[in-house]
Every structure is written in C-alpha cells, then in structure tokens.
C-alpha positions in Angstrom: 72.9 135.5 146.3 70.1 133.0 147.0 69.9 131.7 150.6 70.4 128.1 149.4 72.7 126.7 146.8 70.9 125.3 143.7 73.5 123.9 141.3 71.0 123.1 138.5 70.1 126.7 137.9 73.6 128.0 138.0 75.1 125.3 135.8 72.4 125.4 133.1 73.0 129.1 132.8 76.8 128.9 132.5 76.9 125.7 130.4 74.8 127.6 127.8 77.1 130.6 127.9 80.2 128.5 127.6 78.7 126.5 124.7 78.2 129.7 122.8 81.5 131.3 123.5 85.1 130.4 123.0 87.5 130.1 125.9 90.9 131.1 124.5 93.9 133.4 124.5 94.3 133.9 120.8 97.1 136.5 121.2 99.3 134.2 123.3 102.3 132.6 121.6 102.3 129.7 124.0 100.0 126.8 123.1 98.4 124.2 125.3 96.4 121.7 123.2 94.7 118.3 123.5 92.2 116.3 121.5 89.1 114.7 123.0 89.2 110.9 122.7 86.2 111.0 120.3 83.2 109.3 121.8 81.4 106.6 119.7 78.1 107.6 118.1 76.5 104.5 119.5 74.3 106.1 122.2 75.2 108.5 125.0 78.1 109.3 127.3 78.8 107.2 130.3 80.8 107.8 133.6 84.1 106.9 131.9 83.7 109.7 129.4 82.7 112.2 132.1 85.6 111.2 134.3 88.1 111.9 131.5 86.4 115.0 130.3 86.5 116.5 133.8 90.3 116.0 133.8 90.6 117.4 130.3 88.5 120.4 131.1 90.5 121.0 134.2 93.8 121.2 132.3 92.2 123.3 129.5 91.0 125.9 132.0 94.1 125.7 134.1 96.4 126.4 131.2 94.1 129.1 129.8 94.3 130.9 133.2 98.1 130.6 133.0 98.0 132.8 129.9 98.3 130.1 127.2 96.2 129.7 124.1 94.4 126.6 125.3 92.7 124.5 122.6 90.7 121.4 123.3 89.7 119.8 120.0 86.2 118.3 120.2 84.6 115.6 117.9 83.1 112.2 117.7 84.0 108.8 116.2 81.9 106.9 113.7 82.8 103.6 115.4 82.4 101.2 112.5 81.4 97.9 113.9 79.8 99.1 117.1 77.5 101.6 115.3 76.6 99.2 112.5 75.6 96.7 115.2 73.3 99.2 116.9 71.6 100.0 113.7 71.3 96.4 112.6 69.8 95.5 116.0 67.3 98.3 115.6 66.3 97.1 112.2 66.0 93.6 113.4 63.2 94.7 115.8 61.2 95.2 112.6 62.4 92.0 110.9 64.6 94.0 108.5 68.2 93.2 107.6 70.8 95.4 106.0 71.1 93.0 103.1 67.4 93.6 102.3 67.9 97.3 102.4 71.1 97.4 100.3 74.2 99.4 101.0 72.9 102.8 100.1 69.7 102.7 102.1 71.3 101.0 105.0 74.0 103.8 105.2 71.1 106.3 105.2 69.8 104.6 108.3 73.2 104.7 110.0 73.6 108.4 109.2 70.2 109.0 110.8 71.3 107.2 113.9 74.5 109.1 113.9 72.6 112.4 114.0 70.4 111.2 116.8 73.3 109.9 118.9 75.5 112.9 118.1 72.9 115.3 119.3 72.7 113.5 122.6 76.4 113.3 123.0 77.0 117.0 122.2 74.3 118.1 124.6 75.9 116.1 127.4 79.3 117.6 126.7 77.8 121.0 126.8 75.9 120.3 130.0 79.2 119.2 131.6 80.5 122.7 130.9 83.4 121.4 128.7 85.5 124.3 127.4 85.7 123.3 123.8 85.3 125.4 120.6 82.1 124.0 119.0 82.9 125.9 115.8 85.7 123.4 115.3 83.7 120.2 115.9 85.0 117.2 113.8 83.6 113.8 113.0 85.8 110.9 111.8 83.7 110.5 108.7 83.5 114.2 107.7 85.0 115.4 104.4 88.2 116.6 106.0 88.8 113.4 107.9 88.0 111.3 104.8 90.6 113.2 102.8 93.2 112.6 105.5 92.3 108.8 105.7 92.5 108.4 101.9 95.8 110.3 101.7 97.3 108.2 104.5 96.2 104.9 102.9 97.5 105.8 99.5 100.8 107.1 100.7 101.4 104.0 102.8 100.6 101.8 99.9 102.9 103.7 97.6 105.7 103.4 100.2 105.1 99.7 100.2 103.9 99.9 103.8 100.3 98.7 103.1 99.7 95.4 101.3 96.8 92.9 100.7 97.3 89.4 101.7 95.5 86.0 102.2 96.1 85.3 105.8 94.5 83.9 109.0 92.5 86.4 110.9 90.1 86.5 113.9 86.8 86.2 112.2 83.5 87.0 113.9 80.8 84.8 112.3 78.0 86.9 113.7 79.3 90.2 112.3 80.9 88.5 109.3 84.1 90.5 109.5 87.7 90.3 110.7 88.3 91.8 114.1 91.5 92.8 115.8 93.3 90.6 118.4 92.6 93.4 120.8 88.8 93.0 120.2 88.9 89.4 121.3 88.1 88.5 124.9 89.3 85.2 126.4 86.7 83.3 128.3 88.2 80.8 130.8 86.0 77.7 131.3 85.9 74.0 131.9 85.8 72.0 128.6 86.8 68.7 127.2 89.9 67.2 125.5 89.2 64.5 123.0 91.7 61.8 122.1 91.3 60.6 118.5 92.9 57.7 116.7 94.6 58.7 113.5 95.4 55.6 111.3 99.0 55.3 110.0 99.3 54.6 106.2 99.9 51.0 105.2 99.6 49.9 108.8 97.1 48.7 111.4 98.7 51.1 113.9 97.6 54.6 114.7 98.6 57.6 116.7 96.4 59.3 119.2 95.9 63.0 118.8 94.4 65.1 121.6 92.3 68.1 120.6 89.7 70.5 121.9 88.4 71.1 118.4 87.6 67.8 116.6 85.4 69.7 114.1 88.5 71.2 112.5 90.1 67.8 111.6 88.9 68.2 108.0 91.5 70.9 107.6 94.3 68.9 109.1 97.5 69.0 107.0 100.0 67.3 109.3 100.6 65.7 112.7 103.6 67.0 114.6 105.6 65.4 117.4 108.7 66.6 119.3 111.9 65.2 117.7 113.1 64.4 121.3 110.1 62.3 122.1 111.2 58.7 122.0 107.7 57.4 121.7 107.3 58.7 118.2 110.8 58.9 116.6 110.1 55.8 114.5 107.0 57.5 113.0 108.6 60.7 111.8 108.3 60.9 108.0 105.4 58.5 107.8 101.9 59.5 106.7 98.6 59.5 108.5 95.3 58.8 106.6 92.9 61.4 107.8 89.6 59.8 108.9 86.5 60.7 106.8 88.6 62.6 104.2 91.3 60.0 103.2 93.9 62.8 102.8 97.4 61.6 103.5 99.2 63.9 105.9 102.8 63.7 107.1 104.1 63.2 110.6 106.5 66.1 111.2 109.1 66.6 113.9 109.1 70.1 115.5 110.4 71.2 118.9 107.3 73.5 119.2 105.3 70.4 120.3 104.9 70.1 124.0 105.6 66.4 124.9 103.6 66.8 128.1 100.4 68.1 126.6 97.8 65.4 125.7 99.5 62.6 124.0 102.4 64.5 122.6 100.9 64.4 119.1 99.6 67.7 117.7 97.3 67.9 114.8 98.2 70.8 112.5 95.3 72.8 111.0 96.8 75.9 109.4 93.5 77.2 108.2 91.9 77.4 111.6 94.6 77.9 114.3 97.2 80.7 114.5 100.0 78.5 115.9 99.3 75.8 113.4 99.3 78.5 110.7 102.9 79.3 111.6 104.0 75.7 111.5 102.2 75.1 108.2 104.0 78.2 106.8 107.4 76.9 108.2 107.1 73.7 106.2 105.1 75.2 103.3 102.4 72.6 103.6 100.2 72.1 100.5 98.0 69.4 99.1 98.7 67.6 95.8 96.2 65.0 94.6 95.0 64.0 98.1 98.4 64.1 99.8 99.9 66.9 101.8 103.5 67.6 101.1 106.2 69.9 102.5 108.4 72.3 100.4 111.3 74.7 100.7 109.4 77.2 98.6 107.4 79.6 100.9 104.9 80.4 98.1 103.8 76.7 98.0 102.1 77.1 101.4 98.3 76.7 100.9 96.2 76.1 104.0 92.8 74.5 103.8 89.7 76.5 104.8 86.8 74.4 105.9 84.3 77.1 107.1 82.5 79.8 105.3 81.9 83.4 106.6 79.2 82.3 109.1 81.2 79.4 110.4 79.3 76.7 108.6 81.2 73.9 107.0 81.9 74.4 103.3 82.6 72.3 100.2 86.0 71.1 101.6 84.1 69.1 104.2 82.5 65.8 103.0 79.0 64.6 103.6 77.4 64.2 106.1 79.4 66.9 107.8 79.1 69.7 105.2 76.7 72.7 105.3 76.4 72.5 109.1 77.2 75.0 111.9 80.7 74.3 113.3 79.3 73.1 116.7 76.9 70.7 114.9 79.9 69.5 112.9 81.6 68.8 116.2 78.7 66.7 117.5 78.4 64.8 114.2 82.2 64.1 114.1 82.3 62.8 117.7 79.3 60.5 117.0 80.9 59.1 113.9 84.3 58.6 115.6 82.6 56.6 118.4 80.8 54.5 115.8 84.1 53.7 114.0 85.9 53.1 117.3 88.3 56.0 116.6 87.5 58.0 119.7 89.9 56.8 122.3 88.6 58.8 125.2 87.6 62.3 126.4 88.8 64.1 129.5 88.0 67.3 131.4 90.2 70.1 130.4 90.3 73.9 131.2 90.1 75.9 128.0 90.3 79.5 126.9 87.5 80.4 124.5 88.0 83.5 122.3 84.9 85.7 122.0 84.1 88.8 120.1 84.2 91.8 122.4 81.0 93.3 120.9 79.1 90.2 119.6 80.1 87.8 122.4 80.2 85.1 119.6 83.0 82.5 119.6 85.7 83.8 117.2 86.8 81.5 114.4 90.4 81.8 113.0 89.7 82.0 109.2 91.6 82.6 106.0 90.6 85.6 104.0 92.0 88.5 101.9 92.7 91.5 104.1 94.7 94.7 104.0 97.6 95.1 106.3 99.9 97.9 107.5 103.6 97.0 108.0 104.2 98.1 111.6 107.8 97.1 112.5 109.5 100.2 111.3 106.8 102.6 112.5 106.8 101.0 115.9 110.6 101.4 116.2 110.4 105.1 115.5 107.6 105.5 118.1 109.6 103.5 120.7 112.6 105.8 120.1 110.5 108.8 121.0 109.4 107.2 124.2 113.0 106.1 125.1 114.2 109.6 124.5 111.6 111.0 126.8 109.9 113.0 124.1 106.6 111.2 125.1 106.0 110.6 128.8 103.4 108.3 130.4 101.8 109.3 133.7 102.0 107.3 135.8 105.3 105.9 134.4 104.5 102.3 135.0 102.3 102.2 131.9 105.5 102.5 129.8 106.1 98.8 130.5 102.7 97.9 129.3 103.2 100.0 126.1 106.6 98.3 125.3 105.2 94.8 126.1 103.0 95.2 123.1 105.1 97.3 120.8 108.1 95.1 121.1 106.0 92.1 119.9 103.9 94.0 117.4 102.6 92.3 114.3 101.3 93.7 111.0 98.0 95.5 111.5 94.9 94.1 109.8 93.0 97.3 108.8 90.2 96.0 106.6 86.7 95.2 107.9 83.9 93.5 106.0 81.2 96.0 107.0 79.5 99.0 105.2 79.8 101.8 107.8 83.2 103.5 107.5 85.9 104.8 105.2 85.6 102.6 102.1 89.0 101.3 101.1 90.4 103.3 98.1 91.3 100.3 96.0 89.9 99.2 92.6 90.0 95.9 90.8 89.8 95.0 87.2 88.3 91.8 85.7 91.6 89.9 86.3 91.6 90.9 89.9 94.6 93.3 89.6 94.4 95.9 92.3 95.0 99.7 91.9 95.2 102.1 94.8 94.5 105.8 94.6 92.6 108.8 95.8 89.7 108.2 93.3 89.0 106.1 90.3 90.0 109.0 88.1 93.3 109.4 89.8 93.9 105.6 89.7 93.4 105.6 85.9 95.9 108.5 85.5 98.4 107.1 88.0 98.5 103.6 86.6 97.9 104.8 83.0 95.0 102.5 82.5 92.8 102.0 79.5 89.0 102.1 79.7 88.8 98.7 81.4 86.0 98.3 83.9 87.0 98.9 87.5 85.1 98.1 90.7 86.0 99.5 94.2 86.8 97.3 97.1 83.6 96.6 99.2 85.4 96.6 102.5 85.9 99.6 104.9 88.9 100.5 107.1 89.2 99.6 110.7 87.9 102.4 112.8 91.2 102.6 114.6 92.9 103.5 111.3 91.1 106.8 111.1 91.3 107.3 114.8 95.1 106.9 114.7 95.2 110.1 112.6 92.9 112.1 115.0 95.6 114.3 116.7 96.6 115.9 113.4 93.7 115.2 111.1 91.3 116.9 113.5 93.5 120.0 113.4 93.3 120.1 109.6 96.0 117.9 108.2 96.8 117.3 105.4 96.2 121.0 105.0 98.6 123.4 106.9 95.8 125.1 108.9 96.4 127.7 111.5 95.3 125.2 114.2 97.7 122.6 112.9 100.6 125.0 112.8 99.9 126.4 116.3 98.5 123.4 118.3 100.4 120.4 116.9 102.1 118.5 118.4 99.4 118.5 121.2 100.5 118.9 124.8 98.5 116.2 126.6 96.4 113.1 125.9 94.0 111.9 128.6 93.0 108.3 128.0 92.2 105.0 129.6 94.7 102.2 130.0 92.5 99.8 128.0 93.2 101.6 124.7 97.0 102.1 125.0 97.4 99.5 122.2 94.2 100.3 120.2 94.8 104.0 120.0 97.7 105.6 121.8 100.5 103.5 120.2 98.9 103.7 116.7 98.6 107.5 117.0 102.3 107.7 117.8 103.2 105.5 114.8 101.0 107.3 112.3 101.9 110.8 113.6 105.6 110.3 113.2 105.1 108.6 109.9 103.1 111.5 108.3 104.2 114.6 110.2 107.7 113.6 111.5 106.4 114.9 114.9 105.1 113.2 118.0 101.4 113.5 118.5 101.5 114.5 122.1 104.1 115.1 124.9 102.3 113.7 127.9 100.0 110.8 128.2 97.9 110.8 131.3 96.5 107.2 131.7 93.4 106.9 133.8 91.9 103.9 135.5 88.6 102.3 134.8 85.4 103.5 136.6 83.6 100.6 138.4 80.5 100.5 140.4 80.2 100.2 144.2 80.7 96.4 144.0 83.9 96.7 141.9 82.1 95.6 138.7 82.8 97.1 135.3 79.9 99.3 134.3 78.0 97.9 131.3 74.5 98.1 129.9 74.2 94.3 129.9 74.8 94.2 133.6 72.4 97.1 134.2 74.9 99.0 136.4 75.6 101.9 134.1 75.2 105.4 135.6 74.5 108.3 133.3 76.4 111.3 134.6 73.4 113.5 134.0 71.4 111.4 136.5 73.9 112.3 139.2 74.1 116.0 138.2 70.3 116.3 138.4 70.1 114.3 141.6 68.2 111.2 140.5 67.6 109.2 143.6 69.1 105.7 144.2 65.6 104.2 143.9 65.1 105.9 140.6 68.5 104.7 139.4 67.4 101.1 140.2 64.1 101.6 138.4 65.9 103.0 135.4 68.3 100.1 135.2 65.6 97.4 135.5 63.2 99.0 133.1 65.8 99.2 130.3 65.6 103.0 130.0 69.3 103.4 129.6 69.1 104.8 126.1 66.3 107.3 126.7 67.2 108.0 130.3 65.4 109.9 133.1 68.1 112.6 133.0 67.4 113.4 129.4 63.7 113.9 130.2 64.5 116.1 133.1 67.0 118.1 131.0 64.1 119.2 128.7 62.3 120.9 131.5 62.5 124.6 131.8 64.2 126.3 134.7 60.9 127.3 136.3 59.8 123.6 136.4 62.7 122.8 138.8 61.5 122.9 142.4 63.8 125.0 144.5 64.6 122.2 146.9 65.5 119.5 144.3 68.2 117.2 145.7 70.6 117.7 142.9 74.4 117.1 143.2 75.5 119.3 140.3 78.5 119.0 137.9 81.0 120.7 140.2 80.4 118.1 142.9 80.7 115.3 140.3 83.9 116.9 138.9 85.5 117.1 142.4 84.5 113.5 143.1 86.2 112.4 139.9 89.4 114.3 140.8 89.4 112.7 144.3 89.2 109.3 142.4 91.9 110.2 139.9 94.5 108.0 141.7 97.1 106.0 139.9 95.2 102.7 140.4 93.9 100.6 137.5 90.4 100.2 138.9 88.3 103.0 140.4 85.3 102.4 142.5 82.7 105.1 142.2 81.2 105.9 145.6 77.9 107.9 146.1 79.2 108.9 149.5 82.0 111.0 148.0 79.6 112.7 145.7 77.4 113.7 148.6 80.5 114.9 150.4 81.5 117.2 147.6 77.9 118.4 147.2 78.2 119.5 150.9 81.5 121.2 150.1 79.9 123.2 147.3 77.2 124.3 149.8 80.0 125.3 152.2 81.6 127.5 149.5 78.2 129.0 148.7 77.4 129.8 152.3 80.9 131.3 153.0 80.5 133.5 149.9 77.0 134.6 151.1 78.5 135.6 154.5 81.3 137.5 152.9 79.0 139.2 150.4 77.2 140.6 153.4 80.2 142.9 153.9 80.2 145.4 151.1 83.4 147.1 152.5 86.8 145.6 152.2 90.3 145.9 150.8 91.0 145.7 147.1 93.8 143.3 147.8 94.8 141.2 150.9 96.7 143.3 153.4 97.8 141.6 156.6 96.7 143.4 159.7 97.3 140.8 162.4 98.8 137.4 163.1 95.7 135.6 161.9 95.8 137.4 158.6 99.5 136.5 158.2 98.8 132.9 159.1 95.9 132.4 156.7 97.7 134.0 153.8 100.9 132.0 154.5 98.7 128.8 154.5 97.0 129.9 151.3 100.3 130.4 149.5 101.6 127.0 150.8 98.4 125.3 149.6 98.7 127.0 146.2 102.3 125.8 145.7 101.3 122.3 146.8 98.3 122.3 144.4 100.6 123.5 141.6 103.0 120.6 142.2 100.2 118.1 142.3 98.7 119.5 139.0 102.1 119.2 137.2 102.5 115.7 138.5 99.0 114.7 137.3 97.8 114.0 140.8 94.5 115.7 140.9 93.5 113.5 143.8 96.1 115.1 146.0 95.3 118.5 144.6 91.5 118.4 145.4 92.3 117.1 148.9 94.5 120.1 149.4 91.7 122.4 148.1 89.2 120.8 150.4 91.4 120.9 153.5 92.4 124.5 153.0 89.0 125.9 152.3 87.0 124.0 154.9 89.4 123.5 157.7 91.5 126.6 157.5 89.6 129.4 155.6 86.1 128.6 157.0 86.5 126.9 160.3 89.4 129.1 161.5 89.8 132.3 159.6 86.2 133.2 159.0 85.3 132.4 162.6 88.1 134.5 163.8 87.0 137.4 161.6 83.5 137.1 163.0 84.9 137.3 166.6 87.1 140.3 165.9 84.8 141.9 163.3 87.9 142.5 161.1 86.5 141.4 157.8 88.4 143.7 155.3 90.5 140.8 154.0 87.7 138.3 153.5 86.6 139.5 150.0 90.1 139.9 148.5 91.2 136.5 149.8 88.0 134.8 148.6 88.6 136.3 145.2 92.0 134.6 145.0 90.6 131.4 146.3 87.8 131.4 143.7 90.4 131.8 141.0 92.5 129.0 142.4 89.4 126.7 142.6 88.0 127.5 139.2 89.4 124.6 137.2 88.1 122.2 139.9 84.6 123.7 140.2 84.1 126.1 137.4 80.3 126.7 137.7 80.1 127.8 141.3 83.3 129.8 141.3 82.2 131.7 138.1 78.8 132.4 139.6 80.1 133.7 142.9 82.9 135.7 141.3 80.5 137.4 138.9 78.1 138.3 141.7 80.7 139.6 144.1 83.2 141.1 141.7 81.2 141.9 138.6 83.5 140.0 136.2 84.3 136.5 135.0 87.2 134.4 136.1 87.6 132.8 132.7 87.9 135.0 129.6 85.7 134.2 126.6 85.1 135.6 123.1 
C-alpha cells in the first residue's frame, strides 16, 4: 500500500472495472430493483443527481451483498422542452431559428446535442462508481420506449381515458407551447389595481370594475357581483356596454365574487383567466350578434380569445389595440381610458405573477386544442394503494403532500407544441376528424378508412407522459422480458420532493393502469441540496457545483473562477478527467468519491432543504485517510487469525461494540436514515477501532485479530465507501468484496 492515500488513482481504476462488469446475483430468487430518475440530456449532472445516485448505489450494493439479485436500471430522459430550449439557444448564437431549419434538420441538431450531453452524463455516472448494468441502458426516445408510449396512448384513447379538447391552458408565449401547472412559478411582487368605469346600457350610470389586467378587457363576457351585495342588487340582469368594443355583456350574480375585493364588481374574461373560465362555463356564456348571452346548454359556451400564440393581440381586438404585445396593449388601453375619463383610479396592490419555470416569461392563460388524460379514476386507484400501505413514503410526512395534490387532481394536459419528443399518434382528415392508432396503416385498418389523405398531429407528448411509464417501460414493457418478470414491481424509488406530483404520482397511476401492479414499494423522498448560503443551486446564480470538481479537488478559488467565467458546461473537472493517471501529481488535494458519498449520507436527513458544507467533505476526506492508514498499519502484520477469536477483555469489548454498531447500522439502513448510519460507522471506526483497539493492540503487541476484524469492517463499510474498501480488501485479502461478472 502507498504511504499516502490518493483517491483519484484508486477510484479511476475501480470505476473503469465496475463500468465494464455487472454487479449482480443472477441465481438469486430474491430481487431488489430500482430505476434511476433519468437525468435530462440538457448538459451534465449536478450535485442533486450525485446525492441521489449515492443513495441508490448504496442500496444496490447493500442488497447485492445481502444475496439478492440487485438491479439498478440506468437511462436518460429526452426532456422535451428543456432540451429543445438548449438547442434553440445554441442556434440563436448563429442567428438561426428552428423554423428556418425545418423540423427534420432541427431534430438532427437535437439528436447531435443529445449524443454530446449523454456522453458527458454517462461518463459522470461511471466516474461516480454507480453499480448499474450499462448493457441495459435506456433512453426515453429509444425504439422500445417509443413503442411503450404509443401503446399507452392508444389504449387510453380506446378506453375513453384520453380526449382532445378546446380548453384554457397555461401558455408560454416564448416557447409557444402549453405548460403544466407544475411548471409555473408564482412571482410575488408589488403591482397596481386599476379601477375602470364600465357604462350600463341605456343609462348614464356605470359600474366600476377593479382589475390587475386591463389589457384583457376585450375578452370580457360578463361582470359578476355577489347576490348578497346590496350595492348592486338593482343592477343584476342589466347589461354593460364594453368600452372600445361595444359588446353588450350581462351583469351576473354569483357567490364566488368577493365583496371585499376591489369594488365588489368582477370582470369575467373566460378566455384568459382560469377562474373566469369556470364561471363562463357555469353560465354557458356565448356571443350572439354583439351581445353575450347565458344558456342552460353547456355546449353553447364559447370563450373569446384575444391573443395569438406569442401573446400579441389578434383580430378580436379592435384598432388601435390590435397586433400589439400584450403589455403594449395594456399601456394603450390605460392611456385611452384616461382620455375618455373611464379610468377612475389606480392603487398599489400586491400581485402574484405566473412565470414559466424554464423561460421565466409571464404565462398567459390561453384557449387551445390540447390532449388530456382523465385522471380521476386512475388517481383513486393509486390512492388506494397508498392507503393500504402497499406503497410507503419515507419520511411518512410526504404522504400528506401527495394526497393534497391527488385529492384535487384535474385532467392532465399531455400535448406540447414543440418538435422534440414522442409525436402524438393521431391523424386528421380534411374534415378534421381525428383517428388514433399505432401507425397510419393501423389507423386505416382499425377505422376502415378509404384512401382519404391523412396528416399526423404536429404536437408531441409531455415529457412526463413517457417518464410516467419509466418503471416498467425501462424493463421491457409491453414485452414480457426477463427483467420485467423478475424486477417489477421495483423495490425502491429515490427521488426529490419537488417531483412528487410531476413524476411519482403519475408513475403510480400509469403503472396500476397498464400492469395492475404498483411501480415501487418504498419511496425515499430526499431534500434539495443548497449552497453554503442556503440558496438553491442554479446556473443562472452561478452557484452550481459539479460533483467531479469536488472529487478531483478543485480549490475554492478555482470554483469561483469557474462560476464567474461561465465555464459551467465545459467544466474544469471534465478537462482534468481527460488527463492520464501519470499526469496527476501524487500530492493533489483531491477529496474523492468516497468522501463525497459519505458527506451526502451525513446530509441525508429528513429535512426539506440541505445545505452542502465543504467542511464536512474535508472531514470525510480525513476519515478516508484514517481508514487507509489503519489498513497500512494492519497490513504490516502478515500473521493473524483467519477469523476473530477473543483472547482478552479488549477483544471481547471491541467485538461486542462492533456487533452493536452493525445492528444499529442495519436498523438505520432499513429506516432510510443513512445520516444516522454513517455517523455510527464514523464513531465506531475512528473512536473505538482506531483510537482504542488498535492502540491497545500496539501496547500489548497482540495483533492477531486486527486483520480478521478489519475484513469484517471493510465489508460493513463497503456500500458507504466502495472504492477505498474494495482497494484495501483486494490488497490485504486478495479478493473483491463485491462480486461481478
């Protein structure tokens, strides 16, 4: 053994070995399985990925060493919107747009980026020593996953659980696509509330409506007041003449209206507000020859859309307000209202602005045709599995978060107006009739169509639709593969709290729907890694830490330089990684993967936010050095027992302490408290084995039990620190801890 501990050399050797071999017990009848939350092919891995992968690798190795056939399914996600954004931004640097390239050439560009990003991601996973089977790598857009996605869509449609509808959605004017409620971030800020005079028909009177969005008044279809509001009871049933448009709109009575907000008069714009949409639907508001009427027939409901896909005013908006950006429309409307003495006043008001999570553009509620999954029945079946204890959350408090969403779930909008993704398997004829099937050929056969011309839907599926199939599609479904038969349902899912709704709940619904089985038994919900100041790590803030930087020991100064020079994509660590072993100076101040892993385990508390501390990483680097030095000392004694044999009270004490620690660590592992487990490992090895037992052995020169006890300790520690334990075990005992094939 070298006099000093150099993790880089050890880890590069073993990561290469493990990436080329399979860690498994194929002959075991007992399966432990989990799927990797597939990283997006948008760049490289970050600290959050590494944190979760360390936990997943721990449990894979732990269960493998328990004699189970441990399978950890690896793969990556195409990440529709996010990846398309990256590629479009790259093209924009050369003043090229995707529309100029066309769909086919643009997708070629995205596939090229995917290959580039995927290579970086897979190399990082390998360098972290993850015990996955690379022969079974999957991608959410590979042929097998595409077959699964199409089958799921077609089956749901033929069960009447998928439909196409013209409804209000969150629309991102920058990306020009619908986005999920969960992809909308609310920005709290100080704004204004404008009080506008709305003239009453055949009268000199008016009502004053308070609004934060005067630019949407062109889509107004009613004014609502509370039926219990004495100020307006005499106006219920009368009409308003909408300024600039001349449209006659009714004054409705509805208890939804908050009498204390603004003036107590609420303008109803069903085409551009979700709450207004529900009121408009309730009364079936529709326009007939310049007048909005109510109806008892739900099919009469016809909201008015005043913005096009990039949030510019359309033909439903009169001059001089048409063909303008929505915020320019607002400015023009306010100026004209002042000119006509229709702006009563404005006041400061705290507002919540919806912004796209990825684009940071203000979201516009907009009417459009989209595809939806009916979720009520599927959600009920998933909830039943949780209530019965078939699926357990760790820690258990996340069950409440899960039910808060699932008990109020709405139909899931699954279509996106982008090009990168699974294209929707639906075809239209010239009369806009829609036909759903596995292919155009199958559609013609299924619907018994003539030779009419068909065109496929231009939209693609929401990335989370394909991701929801991941636990079983990645194992081969819809085929009955050996992996699917043996490893599904999976045993464990390790994931962040921020995607319980996006991913966890949807996997549960889809798995039960298509396999009649739960997708996993335990859900280990982790917190979110933050920097030393408690800030969420993001590239825009410049506080992202690449895990390889820590492994290779990039200095704090270099980290700052890296952040400020926008080298986040290329990375110092990636350049270092390309160096050969001989180019590493022996004294490089590297921390290593084992130290990083143990730091992650110490941070794996049940808190929502996790602050990453460099001090802890240094502490576990010192711990690894302690392990190395202890092993070097013990290696100096070639003689020793084959197994531990107590010869005195000190021997009895240390072995009893070891057994107590092992039992406590086992309990912690089963309770998903790796923070407690690593603390127990640290305390036993440093304080008891090294500081007491080894020192006593030195004094008495009774060292026969050092080697056999160290061997047991290395095996116990292996899932926590696989590289150093495997290296020492191989040197001292001439065989591996972990079996590979």
